[in-house]
N, C-alpha and C positions, 0 to 999 in steps of 0.2 A: 499401527504406522505413526511414529515419532513425530511431531509436529510443533515448528517452531513459528510465534509470529514476529516479523521482523518490522519496527515502525522507526522510521528515521527524524530524527529531532535536532532544533537549532534554537537555543536561549528562547524556548516558549513553556517555563516551567509549569505555569498554569494550564496551559492548554495540555502538556504532557499528564500532569495529573488527569486532567476528565478523562483524558483518552485509556490510563490505567485501570481506571476506577470501571469505564466500560468494560473492559479485557475482564475484569474480576466477575463482571455478571453473566459472563458466557455460560450456555448451556451444557455447550462441551467447549471447556477452557482449553487453549494448549498447551502442549506439556512444557513449555517455557516461552521467555519473552526475551526479544533481544533488543534496547533500546540504542539503533545506531546515531552516534551523536558527531554529527558535522562540525566539533569544535566548540560546544557550550559553556559557559562561567562555571561557578561550583553551584550557583543553584541548580542547576537541573541535578547534578549529583545528589544534594539534597532532599530534591522532589521525589526522585526515586528512591533514596531510602525511606523518604516519609511512607511513601504507598508500601512499599516491602516489609515496614513494619505494621501498618494496618491491614495488609495482606498477607502474613506469611507464607501461605501455602502455594502462592503465586510466583514459580523461579522467575528470577529477573537477573538478564546479565546487561550490565552498561558496556560497551562500547565507545571509546572514545579516541578521536585524532585531535592534533592541532587545526585550529581554525586558519584555514588559507583561504579563505572565499569559499565560495558556492559549489562542494564537493562531494553533493549528496550521492552521487554514483560511486565515488570512491570508498566512502563509508560501509555502502550495502555489498560493497563487493567482500571487502574485510568481514564482513557479519555473515555473507554468504560460504566464504571460507571457511570461518571458525566454527559455524553452525554443524553441530552432531544430529541434526533432524533428516529425517526422511523428506518432508515435505514443507516448505514455506510459504506463509500468506504474510503478503507485505500492506501495511496502512503509514499513512503519515503519523505524527505524533501530535496532531491536531484534529484527528477523525476519532468519532464517536461511534462504537460500531454497534450494531444492534444485538441482543442477547442469541440470536440464533445466526449470528455472522458466521463464527468458525464453525458452526456444525454443518452449513451449509457448504463453505467452502470444501470439505472434507467429504461432502455427500458424492459430490462430481469430480472428486479427483481422479485423474487418470494417467498414468506415463507419458500419452502421447496428446495430453491436452494442458493448455495453460486457461486459467479462469479470469475473467475482468469484469469488474463491476462499475458503478458510478456513484456520483456522490449528490447529496442534498445539500446546497450551500446555504449557510444562516449568513445573513449582513452583520455588520459590525457592531450595530446598537445590542443584536440578539445575543451576538458570540457574548460582549462584554455583560450581557446579563444573565448566562447560563451559570447555575451554581452546581455544586456536587450531589444537592439533591436531587435536580431532574434529572442527572445521570444516572443516579443509583436508584430513583424511584422510577425510572423510564419514562417520564416525561418528555424527554426529547425525541421519543420516536411515538408520540401521541399525536395522532394526524388533527386532531384539533388544536392541540399546542404547536404544531410547524405550520399550521393555516394561519392562527393568529400571529405568527413571529415575519408572515408575508415570505414564505419560503415555497410557496406553491403556486408562484406565476403562471409555470406553464402545468399542462395538464400530466406531461410525461414525468414532472417532477414527484406530483403526487401516487404515481405509478410505483417510483422507485421508493415509495415508504412503505410497501406491501399493499398497496389497495387490492390489488388482486389475489385470488385463492391461489394456492402454489401450483396446481393444474395449469392454472390460467397465465400465472407469470413464466411457468416452464414453457409454454407454447408460445408465449409472445417473446421470450429470449432466443427462441430457434428462429425467429422470423424477421425480426427486428431488425431494419434496414439500417443499420450505423455498424460502422467496422469495428472487427472483433481485436481492437489495438490494446494493447497491455495496460493497466492503470497502476502505475505505482502505488496508488491510494487507496486500491482497492484490489488486488490480485494474488495470486496465485501460482504454483507449480511444483514440481518433485523437483528437489534440490541436482538430483542426478540430470536434470534434463537441462538448468539455468548452466551446470558445469560444462556441457558438451559447448555451449556458446562461447565461454569464458566470462559468462556475468555481463554486466553492463559497461558501456563503452565511458572511461573515466574523462576523456578528452571532451567529451560532452556534459555541458552544465545543466544549467535552466531552459527547459521549452524542448522537446523533442527527443528526449535520451528515451523517452518510455516506449514512443512508438518504434525507434529504431532497433531497440531491444525485442520487442515482441514480431518484430519482421523476421530478424534473425530465428527466433524461436520457431516460428512458421516454415522458414527455410529450412529447418533443419529435423520437420516432421511434424512438429508440437503446433498442434491447431486453436484457434482461440475458441472459447465459449463463453458468452454473456451468461453473468450473473447480475444485470443490470436492474432485475426488478424483486430479485428473492434473496438479495445481500445486501439491505439498509446500512448505509452509512452516513451519517451526519457531519459534514465540513466546517469547521472554524475559521472564520474570517482573518484574514491578516496581512499585510503587507508585503509587496515582492519587490523590493530595492533591487533585488539580484537581476532582475527582469534586463536582459539586453538585447535590442532588436538586432543588433550585427551578427549575435552568435547565434540568436534563433533561425536567422536566413542560411548562418553554416550549417546548421544542426538540419534545415531541409534540404540542403542538396546532400548531406549522408545518409538521411532517409530513404530518398530517390535512387541514390548508386546502392543500397543496402539490397533494395527492392529489385532494383533492376539488374543488379550481378549475383542475385543470390546467396547474400553473404550470410555466412553463419557464424564464423570467429571474430570474436573483437579484439585486434591486435593490442589495446590498452585496456585488458579487460583483469582477471583476477590474477592471472598468470602471464607470462610473456609468452607469443605466438613460439609453435614447436615444443614446448612441453606439455605434459601432462598436467591436468588439474585436479585439485586435491581431492581424494575421495574418490577416483575415478581407477584405482589398482594399478 
């Protein structure tokens, strides 16, 4: 099964380098990596080239479009449409993934299932202090290091760091009382399943687009499964100047409508409604 890791980024070259270095440490690397770039400047291309030179056996493709504001869903749809992989794993370009992250997603992959994980969030000071050595030597997933960083404010966050043995993590994921919503920073699904719902809704900006996409997958028969406690991921802090309360309210209405009406197809998705999505024959 050919696998591609799709990671979104926007003008965060330092975080992107750290993320790609965590990808290079995977026990089971993806067959390719797509950097879905929502209009970054040349520093991002330089950062990708630098990592590619350091890790030449990690295939990276850089997919870029012009900066027109927050259009993450647009660039992600372009990445999905242009991918040659059977299975797609999604993270953000400011997320550091545990060495077993890709392997865990692939272990549970099924055509009728999408996987949704969670995040361990670092604060601004800790984010600023993270070094490449911290990533390459695995310190960012050391429980002592995370505890000292102040990341373990909740017991559930400790569990997200892989505190439980695998069998216990599996059991807890099966019964944990949190909705199995799509998480774009820690999610995966077969590409064909994503194409059948026409990808993400490109009219949705920040806030709610992930949940709406997951609902449409569920409506199509692809059900969510947690990897909340068995696919650890550390999220680097960043400002969210693009957050818009008005748009978020609009998105909530779309989410409610998709749930109520059993919506599957995104009219403003990968291809216009009424046409076959790429790769579906």
